[in-house]
Each structure stands twice: as C-alpha cells, then as structure tokens.
gemmi code that builds the backbone of each chain (N, CA, C; Angstrom):
import gemmi

chains = {
    "A": [
        ("UNK", (0.745, -1.037, 0.005), (0.090, 0.090, 0.004), (0.756, 1.157, 0.118)),
        ("UNK", (0.883, 2.067, -1.098), (1.471, 3.284, -1.020), (1.034, 4.411, -0.512)),
        ("UNK", (-0.378, 4.467, 0.251), (-0.960, 5.700, 0.591), (-0.036, 6.238, 1.958)),
        ("UNK", (-0.917, 7.128, 2.678), (-0.334, 7.777, 3.646), (-0.559, 6.861, 4.845)),
        ("UNK", (0.579, 6.876, 5.473), (0.109, 5.900, 6.959), (0.328, 6.569, 8.406)),
        ("UNK", (-0.003, 6.143, 9.347), (0.113, 6.784, 10.519), (0.257, 6.018, 11.802)),
        ("UNK", (0.638, 6.250, 12.416), (1.111, 5.630, 13.742), (1.213, 6.066, 15.397)),
        ("UNK", (0.549, 5.475, 16.216), (-0.476, 4.624, 16.216), (-1.698, 4.966, 15.774)),
        ("UNK", (-2.547, 4.077, 15.643), (-4.113, 4.372, 15.092), (-4.774, 4.715, 16.149)),
        ("UNK", (-4.624, 4.129, 17.279), (-4.893, 4.603, 18.631), (-4.187, 5.105, 19.960)),
        ("UNK", (-4.522, 5.988, 20.633), (-3.326, 6.197, 21.731), (-4.619, 6.520, 23.029)),
        ("UNK", (-4.082, 6.024, 24.116), (-4.943, 6.238, 25.213), (-4.012, 6.601, 26.059)),
        ("UNK", (-4.251, 8.035, 26.805), (-2.956, 8.559, 27.896), (-3.901, 9.382, 28.790)),
        ("UNK", (-2.847, 9.509, 29.988), (-3.269, 10.215, 31.103), (-3.325, 11.506, 31.044)),
        ("UNK", (-4.050, 12.600, 31.604), (-3.581, 13.870, 31.322), (-2.224, 14.255, 31.781)),
        ("UNK", (-1.464, 15.029, 31.537), (-0.459, 15.199, 31.298), (0.606, 14.813, 31.206)),
        ("UNK", (0.522, 13.687, 30.555), (1.546, 12.739, 29.748), (1.829, 13.341, 28.286)),
        ("UNK", (3.145, 13.278, 27.709), (3.318, 13.705, 26.252), (3.089, 12.441, 25.629)),
        ("UNK", (2.644, 12.738, 24.396), (2.387, 11.998, 23.072), (3.105, 12.547, 21.802)),
        ("UNK", (3.193, 11.377, 21.219), (4.159, 11.235, 19.911), (3.418, 10.789, 18.782)),
        ("UNK", (3.050, 11.599, 17.556), (2.445, 10.527, 16.465), (3.145, 10.693, 15.258)),
        ("UNK", (3.305, 9.543, 14.747), (4.154, 9.783, 13.279), (3.287, 9.680, 12.060)),
        ("UNK", (3.533, 10.272, 10.884), (2.946, 10.493, 9.686), (4.151, 10.006, 8.544)),
        ("UNK", (3.683, 8.978, 7.813), (4.497, 8.998, 6.588), (3.781, 9.115, 5.078)),
        ("UNK", (4.057, 10.065, 4.659), (3.595, 10.514, 3.242), (3.815, 9.595, 2.250)),
        ("UNK", (2.716, 10.205, 1.251), (2.974, 9.134, -0.087), (4.503, 9.614, -0.654)),
        ("UNK", (5.062, 8.939, -1.147), (6.697, 8.980, -0.961), (7.057, 10.195, -1.636)),
        ("UNK", (6.711, 10.753, -3.112), (7.037, 11.390, -3.918), (6.219, 13.263, -3.472)),
        ("UNK", (5.457, 12.962, -2.425), (4.545, 13.942, -2.115), (5.541, 15.049, -0.945)),
        ("UNK", (5.745, 16.597, -1.631), (6.423, 17.116, -0.946), (6.043, 18.035, 0.150)),
        ("UNK", (4.700, 18.065, -0.043), (3.826, 18.946, 1.077), (3.036, 18.065, 2.033)),
        ("UNK", (2.859, 18.432, 3.516), (2.173, 17.707, 4.349), (1.913, 18.437, 5.403)),
        ("UNK", (0.517, 17.923, 5.466), (-0.408, 18.830, 6.407), (-1.092, 17.947, 7.843)),
        ("UNK", (-1.079, 18.661, 8.677), (-1.568, 17.981, 9.893), (-3.150, 18.631, 10.184)),
        ("UNK", (-4.137, 17.784, 10.271), (-5.302, 18.491, 10.714), (-5.969, 17.519, 12.191)),
        ("UNK", (-6.768, 18.525, 13.048), (-7.058, 17.843, 13.865), (-8.695, 17.761, 13.435)),
        ("UNK", (-9.673, 16.412, 14.149), (-10.948, 16.286, 13.904), (-11.624, 15.909, 15.063)),
        ("UNK", (-12.468, 16.601, 15.666), (-13.688, 16.187, 16.623), (-14.943, 15.642, 16.348)),
        ("UNK", (-15.342, 15.041, 17.088), (-16.681, 13.996, 16.677), (-17.867, 15.297, 16.327)),
        ("UNK", (-18.002, 15.027, 15.281), (-19.160, 15.812, 14.383), (-18.702, 16.891, 13.477)),
        ("UNK", (-17.615, 17.296, 13.570), (-17.048, 18.566, 13.063), (-16.008, 18.034, 11.626)),
        ("UNK", (-15.868, 18.860, 10.719), (-14.631, 18.767, 9.646), (-13.537, 18.551, 10.105)),
        ("UNK", (-12.434, 18.318, 9.754), (-11.198, 18.279, 10.078), (-10.570, 19.681, 10.058)),
        ("UNK", (-10.072, 20.617, 11.277), (-9.441, 21.520, 11.324), (-7.728, 21.592, 11.051)),
        ("UNK", (-7.393, 22.583, 10.004), (-5.875, 22.680, 9.988), (-5.092, 23.168, 11.171)),
        ("UNK", (-3.906, 22.308, 11.223), (-3.077, 22.503, 12.250), (-2.015, 23.288, 11.653)),
        ("UNK", (-0.935, 22.493, 10.869), (0.191, 22.909, 10.501), (0.809, 22.185, 8.961)),
        ("UNK", (1.577, 22.695, 8.541), (1.928, 22.444, 7.145), (3.510, 22.833, 6.857)),
        ("UNK", (3.600, 21.676, 6.273), (5.316, 21.215, 5.836), (5.531, 21.366, 4.281)),
        ("UNK", (6.541, 22.141, 3.869), (6.792, 21.818, 2.364), (8.327, 21.324, 2.453)),
        ("UNK", (8.488, 20.161, 2.444), (9.466, 19.411, 2.383), (10.237, 19.499, 3.824)),
        ("UNK", (11.147, 19.808, 4.441), (11.157, 19.809, 5.744), (11.097, 21.343, 6.774)),
        ("UNK", (10.625, 22.207, 5.699), (10.290, 23.520, 6.269), (8.643, 23.349, 6.869)),
        ("UNK", (8.486, 23.750, 8.067), (7.187, 24.274, 8.463), (6.988, 25.382, 8.375)),
        ("UNK", (5.942, 25.781, 7.194), (5.633, 27.264, 6.604), (4.363, 27.614, 7.389)),
        ("UNK", (3.451, 27.238, 8.070), (2.516, 27.735, 8.538), (1.886, 26.652, 9.839)),
        ("UNK", (1.511, 27.793, 10.817), (1.240, 26.881, 11.898), (-0.381, 27.694, 12.289)),
        ("UNK", (-1.211, 26.991, 12.656), (-2.771, 27.377, 12.844), (-2.758, 27.879, 14.492)),
        ("UNK", (-3.278, 28.912, 14.690), (-3.425, 29.494, 16.035), (-3.926, 28.367, 17.155)),
        ("UNK", (-4.736, 27.431, 16.253), (-4.862, 26.134, 17.225), (-3.983, 25.529, 17.918)),
        ("UNK", (-2.823, 25.456, 17.456), (-1.506, 24.907, 17.794), (-0.875, 25.735, 19.081)),
        ("UNK", (-1.300, 25.320, 20.038), (-0.744, 25.813, 21.422), (1.101, 25.627, 21.598)),
        ("UNK", (1.366, 26.329, 22.173), (2.434, 25.621, 23.025), (3.241, 24.657, 23.348)),
        ("UNK", (2.143, 23.660, 23.537), (2.032, 22.547, 24.045), (2.484, 21.399, 22.691)),
        ("UNK", (2.250, 22.009, 21.623), (2.366, 21.054, 20.569), (3.457, 21.484, 19.653)),
        ("UNK", (4.062, 20.481, 18.996), (5.314, 20.791, 18.409), (5.436, 19.663, 17.033)),
        ("UNK", (5.742, 19.928, 16.205), (5.515, 19.089, 14.798), (6.961, 19.393, 14.029)),
        ("UNK", (7.531, 17.893, 13.372), (8.703, 18.200, 12.831), (8.897, 17.350, 11.683)),
        ("UNK", (9.388, 17.721, 10.707), (9.632, 16.939, 9.478), (11.290, 16.689, 8.955)),
        ("UNK", (11.672, 16.118, 10.031), (13.142, 15.894, 9.195), (13.579, 15.316, 8.185)),
        ("UNK", (14.530, 15.992, 7.255), (14.789, 15.306, 5.849), (13.464, 15.199, 4.886)),
        ("UNK", (12.546, 15.998, 5.278), (11.452, 16.170, 4.369), (10.599, 14.961, 4.178)),
        ("UNK", (11.105, 13.835, 5.203), (10.349, 12.644, 4.927), (9.064, 12.498, 5.659)),
        ("UNK", (9.291, 11.664, 6.903), (8.045, 11.266, 7.568), (8.059, 12.283, 8.575)),
        ("UNK", (6.758, 12.907, 9.275), (6.757, 14.045, 9.998), (6.435, 13.296, 11.632)),
        ("UNK", (6.534, 13.785, 12.466), (5.928, 13.771, 13.941), (5.434, 15.019, 14.266)),
        ("UNK", (4.088, 14.577, 14.735), (3.751, 15.468, 15.928), (3.614, 15.065, 17.366)),
        ("UNK", (3.906, 16.082, 18.358), (4.173, 15.899, 19.388), (3.524, 16.847, 20.346)),
        ("UNK", (2.572, 16.422, 21.475), (1.512, 16.976, 22.262), (2.425, 16.865, 23.963)),
        ("UNK", (2.804, 18.109, 24.167), (3.373, 17.643, 25.596), (2.003, 18.196, 26.817)),
        ("UNK", (2.086, 17.486, 28.030), (1.080, 17.941, 28.959), (-0.263, 17.744, 28.294)),
        ("UNK", (-0.390, 16.844, 28.161), (-1.841, 16.754, 27.181), (-3.041, 16.802, 28.387)),
        ("UNK", (-3.994, 17.711, 27.461), (-5.306, 17.992, 28.054), (-6.469, 17.173, 28.019)),
        ("UNK", (-7.675, 17.024, 28.348), (-8.865, 16.149, 28.107), (-9.191, 16.903, 26.836)),
        ("UNK", (-8.894, 18.022, 26.124), (-9.456, 19.136, 25.432), (-8.639, 18.468, 23.927)),
        ("UNK", (-7.684, 17.818, 24.213), (-6.834, 17.485, 23.129), (-7.488, 16.076, 22.643)),
        ("UNK", (-8.502, 15.443, 23.291), (-9.075, 14.301, 22.688), (-9.408, 14.541, 21.205)),
        ("UNK", (-9.082, 13.944, 20.503), (-9.551, 14.089, 18.861), (-8.922, 12.779, 17.925)),
        ("UNK", (-9.379, 13.099, 16.701), (-8.651, 12.146, 15.484), (-7.553, 13.212, 15.143)),
        ("UNK", (-6.583, 12.923, 14.919), (-5.384, 13.756, 14.145), (-5.008, 12.734, 13.155)),
        ("UNK", (-5.185, 13.939, 12.026), (-4.807, 13.553, 10.651), (-3.724, 14.085, 9.910)),
        ("UNK", (-3.191, 13.001, 9.067), (-1.960, 13.599, 8.349), (-2.300, 13.500, 6.717)),
        ("UNK", (-2.077, 14.415, 6.188), (-2.372, 14.571, 4.890), (-1.375, 14.829, 3.776)),
        ("UNK", (-0.977, 14.392, 2.688), (0.257, 14.866, 1.626), (-0.417, 15.262, 0.463)),
        ("UNK", (0.240, 16.053, -0.247), (0.277, 16.269, -1.789), (1.504, 16.806, -2.386)),
        ("UNK", (0.802, 16.726, -3.633), (2.232, 16.870, -4.523), (2.245, 18.097, -5.124)),
        ("UNK", (2.814, 19.431, -4.193), (2.672, 20.804, -4.639), (1.375, 21.347, -5.006)),
        ("UNK", (1.639, 22.602, -5.519), (0.445, 23.574, -5.420), (0.378, 24.317, -6.622)),
        ("UNK", (-0.158, 23.627, -7.387), (-0.515, 24.428, -8.828), (-1.153, 25.534, -8.655)),
        ("UNK", (-1.160, 26.649, -9.753), (-2.052, 27.650, -9.892), (-3.511, 27.411, -9.440)),
        ("UNK", (-4.028, 26.261, -9.768), (-5.115, 25.949, -9.224), (-4.848, 24.695, -7.900)),
        ("UNK", (-6.029, 24.445, -7.363), (-6.234, 23.596, -6.354), (-5.496, 22.102, -6.336)),
        ("UNK", (-5.074, 21.826, -5.174), (-4.207, 20.239, -5.357), (-4.822, 19.104, -4.577)),
        ("UNK", (-5.096, 18.201, -4.842), (-5.478, 17.068, -3.868), (-4.720, 16.956, -3.041)),
        ("UNK", (-5.474, 16.502, -1.760), (-4.622, 16.296, -0.712), (-5.170, 14.558, -0.125)),
        ("UNK", (-4.311, 13.745, 0.050), (-4.693, 12.542, 0.339), (-4.279, 12.278, 1.987)),
        ("UNK", (-5.357, 11.824, 2.482), (-5.472, 11.360, 4.063), (-4.989, 10.234, 4.392)),
        ("UNK", (-4.145, 10.260, 5.644), (-3.756, 8.897, 6.279), (-5.233, 8.399, 7.322)),
        ("UNK", (-5.152, 7.072, 7.762), (-6.214, 6.735, 8.719), (-6.442, 7.366, 9.466)),
        ("UNK", (-5.537, 8.321, 10.324), (-5.649, 9.186, 11.615), (-5.115, 8.592, 12.834)),
        ("UNK", (-4.690, 9.047, 13.562), (-4.267, 8.443, 15.018), (-5.358, 9.067, 16.091)),
        ("UNK", (-6.626, 8.012, 16.836), (-7.648, 8.101, 17.691), (-6.754, 8.946, 19.126)),
        ("UNK", (-6.854, 9.791, 19.322), (-6.248, 10.181, 20.795), (-7.140, 10.563, 22.114)),
        ("UNK", (-7.009, 9.810, 23.088), (-7.993, 9.673, 23.999), (-7.237, 10.106, 25.413)),
        ("UNK", (-7.735, 11.077, 26.133), (-6.913, 11.679, 27.422), (-7.694, 11.511, 28.210)),
        ("UNK", (-7.245, 10.760, 29.397), (-8.161, 10.371, 30.679), (-7.943, 11.488, 31.601)),
    ],
    "B": [
        ("UNK", (-14.603, 36.588, 6.849), (-13.992, 35.441, 7.491), (-14.289, 33.960, 6.195)),
        ("UNK", (-13.368, 33.374, 6.005), (-13.752, 32.180, 5.091), (-14.113, 30.930, 5.650)),
        ("UNK", (-15.481, 30.730, 4.990), (-16.576, 29.859, 5.850), (-17.142, 28.693, 4.695)),
        ("UNK", (-17.216, 27.649, 5.289), (-17.979, 26.466, 4.555), (-18.800, 25.887, 5.373)),
        ("UNK", (-20.273, 25.807, 4.859), (-21.283, 25.242, 5.596), (-21.833, 24.246, 4.755)),
        ("UNK", (-22.260, 22.942, 5.289), (-22.810, 21.998, 4.335), (-24.196, 21.644, 5.098)),
        ("UNK", (-25.209, 21.547, 4.146), (-26.508, 21.295, 4.593), (-26.925, 19.922, 3.495)),
        ("UNK", (-27.911, 19.329, 4.442), (-28.100, 19.028, 5.868), (-27.086, 18.273, 6.593)),
        ("UNK", (-27.340, 18.461, 7.868), (-25.996, 17.911, 8.660), (-26.512, 16.364, 8.840)),
        ("UNK", (-27.580, 15.879, 8.453), (-27.670, 14.506, 8.247), (-28.819, 14.252, 7.245)),
        ("UNK", (-28.546, 12.820, 6.882), (-29.624, 12.680, 5.638), (-29.972, 11.131, 5.669)),
        ("UNK", (-31.160, 10.764, 5.693), (-31.646, 9.379, 5.633), (-32.317, 8.952, 4.197)),
        ("UNK", (-31.968, 8.088, 3.635), (-32.445, 7.985, 2.136), (-32.867, 6.419, 2.114)),
        ("UNK", (-33.881, 5.997, 1.491), (-33.998, 4.333, 1.016), (-33.364, 4.332, -0.236)),
        ("UNK", (-32.705, 3.226, -0.240), (-32.051, 2.522, -1.428), (-32.823, 2.816, -2.598)),
        ("UNK", (-32.127, 3.615, -3.358), (-32.497, 4.021, -4.765), (-33.276, 5.371, -4.748)),
        ("UNK", (-33.301, 5.963, -4.033), (-33.975, 7.641, -3.395), (-32.923, 8.117, -3.587)),
        ("UNK", (-33.061, 8.924, -5.181), (-31.849, 9.928, -5.159), (-31.948, 11.400, -4.378)),
        ("UNK", (-30.989, 12.070, -4.356), (-30.915, 13.060, -3.316), (-29.809, 14.074, -3.688)),
        ("UNK", (-29.712, 15.302, -3.095), (-28.286, 16.214, -3.318), (-27.822, 16.884, -1.599)),
        ("UNK", (-26.742, 16.749, -1.597), (-25.649, 17.554, -0.547), (-25.380, 18.842, -0.886)),
        ("UNK", (-25.584, 19.935, 0.167), (-25.202, 21.174, -0.474), (-23.982, 21.363, 0.330)),
        ("UNK", (-23.310, 22.396, -0.161), (-21.973, 22.745, 0.670), (-21.958, 24.281, -0.225)),
        ("UNK", (-22.412, 25.499, 0.791), (-21.876, 26.615, 0.641), (-20.834, 27.348, 1.226)),
        ("UNK", (-20.314, 28.319, 0.314), (-18.875, 28.711, 0.574), (-18.781, 30.213, 0.368)),
        ("UNK", (-18.045, 30.912, 1.365), (-17.942, 32.136, 1.600), (-16.439, 32.406, 1.933)),
        ("UNK", (-15.715, 32.742, 0.594), (-14.091, 32.665, 0.728), (-13.613, 33.819, -0.332)),
        ("UNK", (-12.294, 34.081, 0.077), (-11.873, 35.299, -0.268), (-10.742, 34.865, -1.968)),
        ("UNK", (-11.727, 34.154, -2.889), (-10.912, 33.982, -3.884), (-10.692, 32.071, -3.665)),
        ("UNK", (-11.507, 31.401, -4.420), (-11.722, 30.094, -4.442), (-10.522, 29.660, -5.280)),
        ("UNK", (-9.902, 28.712, -4.828), (-8.569, 27.898, -5.701), (-9.364, 26.230, -5.942)),
        ("UNK", (-9.959, 26.024, -5.348), (-10.424, 24.917, -5.454), (-11.433, 24.577, -4.600)),
        ("UNK", (-12.189, 23.435, -5.062), (-13.288, 22.790, -4.021), (-13.459, 21.324, -4.027)),
        ("UNK", (-13.345, 20.773, -3.022), (-13.073, 19.419, -2.719), (-14.219, 18.401, -2.419)),
        ("UNK", (-14.312, 17.547, -2.647), (-15.446, 16.266, -1.840), (-14.687, 15.570, -1.401)),
        ("UNK", (-14.794, 15.048, -0.059), (-14.421, 13.761, 0.449), (-15.533, 12.793, 1.106)),
        ("UNK", (-15.080, 11.619, 0.803), (-15.876, 10.484, 1.923), (-15.300, 10.366, 2.896)),
        ("UNK", (-15.933, 10.130, 4.280), (-15.253, 9.798, 5.261), (-16.180, 8.716, 6.174)),
        ("UNK", (-15.626, 7.482, 6.058), (-16.216, 6.162, 7.192), (-16.007, 6.431, 8.396)),
        ("UNK", (-16.680, 6.011, 9.308), (-16.441, 6.025, 10.607), (-15.136, 5.399, 11.062)),
        ("UNK", (-14.292, 6.405, 11.978), (-13.027, 5.731, 12.307), (-11.727, 5.895, 10.966)),
        ("UNK", (-12.123, 6.226, 10.155), (-11.016, 6.522, 9.389), (-10.909, 7.862, 8.609)),
        ("UNK", (-9.897, 7.996, 7.725), (-9.344, 9.121, 7.185), (-10.256, 9.841, 6.098)),
        ("UNK", (-10.383, 10.795, 5.519), (-11.076, 10.869, 4.548), (-10.433, 10.713, 3.157)),
        ("UNK", (-11.555, 10.101, 2.336), (-11.123, 9.502, 1.167), (-11.294, 10.813, -0.007)),
        ("UNK", (-10.546, 11.063, -0.785), (-10.887, 11.812, -1.972), (-11.577, 11.550, -2.495)),
        ("UNK", (-12.770, 12.256, -3.520), (-13.428, 12.423, -4.634), (-13.567, 12.886, -5.697)),
        ("UNK", (-13.787, 14.032, -5.517), (-13.466, 15.353, -6.556), (-12.696, 16.277, -6.239)),
        ("UNK", (-12.139, 17.077, -7.169), (-11.820, 18.542, -7.321), (-12.744, 19.521, -8.285)),
        ("UNK", (-13.157, 20.241, -7.853), (-13.604, 21.340, -8.846), (-13.173, 22.696, -8.930)),
        ("UNK", (-12.819, 23.418, -10.355), (-11.598, 24.253, -10.059), (-12.791, 25.588, -10.496)),
        ("UNK", (-13.855, 25.702, -11.253), (-14.244, 26.736, -11.601), (-15.913, 26.230, -11.971)),
        ("UNK", (-16.860, 27.971, -11.529), (-18.213, 27.740, -11.856), (-18.843, 26.830, -13.136)),
        ("UNK", (-19.807, 26.195, -12.945), (-19.950, 25.316, -14.294), (-19.461, 23.961, -14.650)),
        ("UNK", (-18.360, 23.781, -13.778), (-17.713, 22.397, -13.762), (-18.191, 21.258, -13.088)),
        ("UNK", (-18.308, 20.371, -13.527), (-19.125, 18.724, -13.083), (-18.322, 17.563, -13.057)),
        ("UNK", (-18.343, 17.010, -11.930), (-17.351, 15.707, -12.237), (-18.291, 14.589, -11.766)),
        ("UNK", (-18.081, 13.280, -12.455), (-18.966, 12.175, -12.210), (-18.161, 10.976, -11.518)),
        ("UNK", (-18.578, 10.366, -10.540), (-17.926, 8.673, -10.319), (-18.907, 8.094, -9.992)),
        ("UNK", (-19.192, 6.793, -10.380), (-20.306, 5.857, -10.256), (-21.773, 6.732, -10.074)),
        ("UNK", (-22.032, 6.593, -8.843), (-23.625, 7.104, -8.434), (-23.238, 8.518, -7.835)),
        ("UNK", (-22.100, 9.346, -8.332), (-21.994, 10.340, -7.618), (-21.556, 11.474, -8.572)),
        ("UNK", (-22.302, 12.891, -8.238), (-21.929, 14.003, -9.427), (-21.633, 15.323, -8.604)),
        ("UNK", (-20.608, 15.975, -8.895), (-20.446, 16.779, -7.917), (-20.509, 18.119, -9.148)),
        ("UNK", (-20.928, 19.194, -8.768), (-21.438, 20.427, -9.708), (-20.639, 21.929, -8.747)),
        ("UNK", (-20.575, 22.698, -9.236), (-19.903, 24.067, -8.833), (-20.619, 24.923, -9.385)),
        ("UNK", (-20.763, 26.115, -8.536), (-21.416, 27.395, -8.720), (-20.462, 28.751, -8.155)),
        ("UNK", (-20.528, 29.995, -8.332), (-19.765, 30.779, -7.536), (-20.015, 30.815, -6.336)),
        ("UNK", (-21.370, 29.981, -5.498), (-21.365, 30.336, -4.021), (-21.612, 29.166, -3.418)),
        ("UNK", (-21.599, 27.635, -4.421), (-22.020, 26.468, -3.498), (-21.849, 25.446, -4.838)),
        ("UNK", (-21.922, 24.444, -3.732), (-21.728, 23.093, -4.365), (-22.036, 22.103, -4.447)),
        ("UNK", (-22.955, 21.263, -5.051), (-23.938, 20.352, -4.720), (-23.559, 18.815, -5.467)),
        ("UNK", (-23.375, 17.643, -4.161), (-22.840, 16.290, -4.532), (-24.352, 15.522, -4.648)),
        ("UNK", (-24.405, 15.230, -5.730), (-25.865, 14.769, -6.494), (-25.371, 12.859, -6.018)),
        ("UNK", (-26.164, 11.907, -5.599), (-26.189, 10.975, -5.500), (-27.278, 10.252, -6.023)),
        ("UNK", (-27.419, 9.375, -7.100), (-27.996, 8.817, -7.957), (-28.617, 7.443, -7.619)),
        ("UNK", (-29.297, 6.902, -7.141), (-30.062, 5.823, -6.970), (-28.924, 5.247, -5.973)),
        ("UNK", (-29.038, 5.503, -4.581), (-28.019, 5.609, -3.737), (-27.972, 4.091, -3.485)),
        ("UNK", (-26.861, 3.405, -2.762), (-26.995, 1.769, -2.312), (-26.613, 2.220, -0.738)),
        ("UNK", (-26.732, 1.235, -0.025), (-26.149, 1.165, 1.583), (-24.796, 1.203, 1.684)),
        ("UNK", (-24.026, 1.308, 0.779), (-22.544, 1.024, 1.071), (-22.001, 2.727, 0.759)),
        ("UNK", (-22.995, 3.570, -0.088), (-22.995, 4.971, 0.141), (-22.967, 5.815, 1.353)),
        ("UNK", (-23.624, 4.650, 2.644), (-23.489, 5.456, 3.673), (-22.234, 5.838, 4.335)),
        ("UNK", (-22.244, 6.992, 4.512), (-20.933, 7.675, 5.271), (-21.070, 8.659, 5.675)),
        ("UNK", (-19.981, 9.790, 5.634), (-20.248, 11.137, 6.318), (-19.508, 11.788, 4.632)),
        ("UNK", (-20.038, 12.984, 3.993), (-19.482, 13.446, 2.967), (-18.851, 14.986, 3.321)),
        ("UNK", (-17.872, 15.158, 3.112), (-17.115, 16.588, 3.561), (-16.665, 17.300, 2.520)),
        ("UNK", (-17.042, 18.604, 2.524), (-16.909, 19.550, 1.310), (-15.738, 20.631, 1.773)),
        ("UNK", (-14.795, 20.603, 1.055), (-13.582, 21.729, 1.671), (-13.090, 22.476, 0.551)),
        ("UNK", (-12.356, 23.746, 0.788), (-12.056, 24.762, -0.026), (-10.267, 24.691, 0.319)),
        ("UNK", (-9.787, 25.327, -1.142), (-8.361, 25.734, -1.023), (-8.651, 27.135, -1.190)),
        ("UNK", (-8.183, 28.231, -0.697), (-8.251, 29.754, -0.937), (-6.996, 30.298, -1.781)),
        ("UNK", (-7.421, 31.415, -2.280), (-6.128, 31.959, -3.234), (-5.545, 32.806, -2.286)),
        ("UNK", (-5.649, 32.980, -1.299), (-4.897, 33.785, -0.381), (-3.992, 33.116, 0.286)),
        ("UNK", (-4.377, 31.717, 0.301), (-3.144, 31.014, 1.089), (-1.967, 30.305, 0.253)),
        ("UNK", (-1.097, 30.018, 0.233), (0.312, 29.618, -0.332), (0.251, 28.236, -0.068)),
        ("UNK", (0.005, 27.753, 0.928), (0.026, 26.674, 1.669), (-0.543, 25.510, 0.917)),
        ("UNK", (-1.836, 25.622, 0.520), (-2.851, 25.043, 0.153), (-3.818, 24.003, 1.268)),
        ("UNK", (-3.645, 24.568, 2.565), (-4.666, 24.071, 3.383), (-5.984, 24.265, 3.135)),
        ("UNK", (-6.450, 23.063, 3.706), (-7.954, 22.896, 3.393), (-9.123, 23.669, 4.698)),
        ("UNK", (-9.984, 24.336, 4.247), (-11.152, 24.827, 5.161), (-12.419, 23.781, 4.909)),
        ("UNK", (-12.444, 22.949, 5.890), (-13.777, 21.885, 5.868), (-14.957, 22.526, 6.682)),
        ("UNK", (-16.181, 22.206, 5.568), (-17.321, 22.044, 6.520), (-17.549, 21.002, 7.295)),
        ("UNK", (-18.578, 21.019, 8.123), (-18.715, 20.119, 9.063), (-19.162, 18.946, 8.851)),
        ("UNK", (-19.989, 18.447, 7.510), (-19.844, 17.315, 6.885), (-21.474, 16.903, 6.738)),
        ("UNK", (-21.930, 16.325, 5.999), (-22.999, 15.558, 5.830), (-23.133, 14.005, 6.184)),
        ("UNK", (-23.581, 13.490, 7.138), (-23.940, 11.956, 7.279), (-24.504, 11.516, 6.938)),
        ("UNK", (-24.724, 10.727, 5.878), (-25.475, 10.226, 4.933), (-26.088, 8.506, 5.499)),
        ("UNK", (-27.234, 8.402, 5.671), (-27.786, 6.905, 5.812), (-28.676, 6.320, 4.541)),
        ("UNK", (-28.247, 5.188, 4.200), (-29.108, 4.803, 3.155), (-29.427, 3.409, 3.559)),
        ("UNK", (-30.898, 3.316, 3.839), (-31.605, 2.299, 4.603), (-32.042, 1.026, 2.881)),
        ("UNK", (-31.802, 0.121, 3.010), (-31.923, -1.029, 1.779), (-33.627, -1.275, 2.049)),
    ],
}
model = gemmi.Model(1)
for chain_id, residues in chains.items():
    chain = gemmi.Chain(chain_id)
    for i, (resn, *xyz) in enumerate(residues, 1):
        res = gemmi.Residue()
        res.name, res.seqid = resn, gemmi.SeqId(i, " ")
        for name, pos in zip(("N", "CA", "C"), xyz):
            atom = gemmi.Atom()
            atom.name, atom.element = name, gemmi.Element(name[0])
            atom.pos, atom.b_iso = gemmi.Position(*pos), 0.0
            res.add_atom(atom)
        chain.add_residue(res)
    model.add_chain(chain)
structure = gemmi.Structure()
structure.add_model(model)
structure.setup_entities()
C-alpha cells in the first residue's frame, strides 16, 4: 500500500503525559499537513510542511504542540502535558505541490487520541 | 472570514432514492473545492476536485457540481454502501500553503 500511513492508530493516555504521533506521506509528495478532527466536525488545519520546512501553524497549535519533518520525509506531531480537550482524531495528509489551481490532498487513517 | 457550510447535517434515504447534498462557501478567492468521503473511524477519502463555476465531475453514482457560491453532490439511486459522512473543503487563493477549510460534513444513511 503506497498511501499515507499513521502510527499509532489509537492512543490512550493520562492527562499530563506527553504523546508523539508519526505520519509517513506518499513518497513523492513534498507537502505534508496535520489536521485535527473532533466528533461531528470537519477536520481543522494545524500545520503545514513543504519538504522539511514548517511554513504555517494554526493558532489552534498551542505551545504544547510541536511538529517536525526531518529530511522532508516522515513527520511527527508531539503533544506535551496533554489535556482532556486534546482528545480528537489527528489526521495527516500529503500532496504533490500546489499548482495555480488547487491540489488534492490524500489523508492517512488518523490517530485517535483519548486523554483520560 | 472564510467559511464553508454543509447542509443538511444528516440525511436518511431509502435505497434508490436520489438526493443532493449542499456545500455553501464564502471565501476570498476560490482556488479549488474538494469533496471527500469519510467512513467511521477512518481518514477522509478523496472524491472530486472542482475548480471553476459550471464544472461537473462524476464517479459511479456521484456527481459534483460547482457554482460561484455553492457546490452540490448529487447521489443517484444510492446503495447502502454509500452510507458515510461527506465532507466539502475549499482551498483559498490567499493561502500559499494549500491548506483546506472544511465544512462540518453531511452524514448520509442509506437504508436497504
């Protein structure tokens, strides 16, 4: 399967703990996005990488959140000192550049985080 | 403020009963409008991209159309396996990153 993969698929943690998620994009895609989705809502943009450079961060991304994409390949999203409000599905998507017109993003299966 | 609104929030259809889902948008320059299908507990699955008013795309029982203010996803003679949440998203011209702005989705249930 050459789609976007995410690991783990599910994570249960206690409030105050740190968690890290991994995303492996489609191999030739240079653009990588993280989104967060809560129940009954559409995904909300968190951050964007072009190759290894993090070029945009949403105001939803508090100081407790950090994302990296070393060498422009896989990406990690870390949440420090988790709070119950962090419980959500974390989605990763990748795409092959942005043309003058829109470009399709392909999503991974997501990581479901539950903070107790 | 850029905004995407989908209606209805939920839709129940009998198998074979055709209908349409609506996606209204208010954005500062549309670069592209996207439809995704999402099954419970899974990531969104790409369906269509529409770029300009008047454009239409089809795939099996689904047809997406676009005007200057809204998009429709028409479902013809749906089957139970079409049950899912359908998400609409836009990319706006003022963003160089291509980030998507999503609506809240329409949850479709097709009963046999």
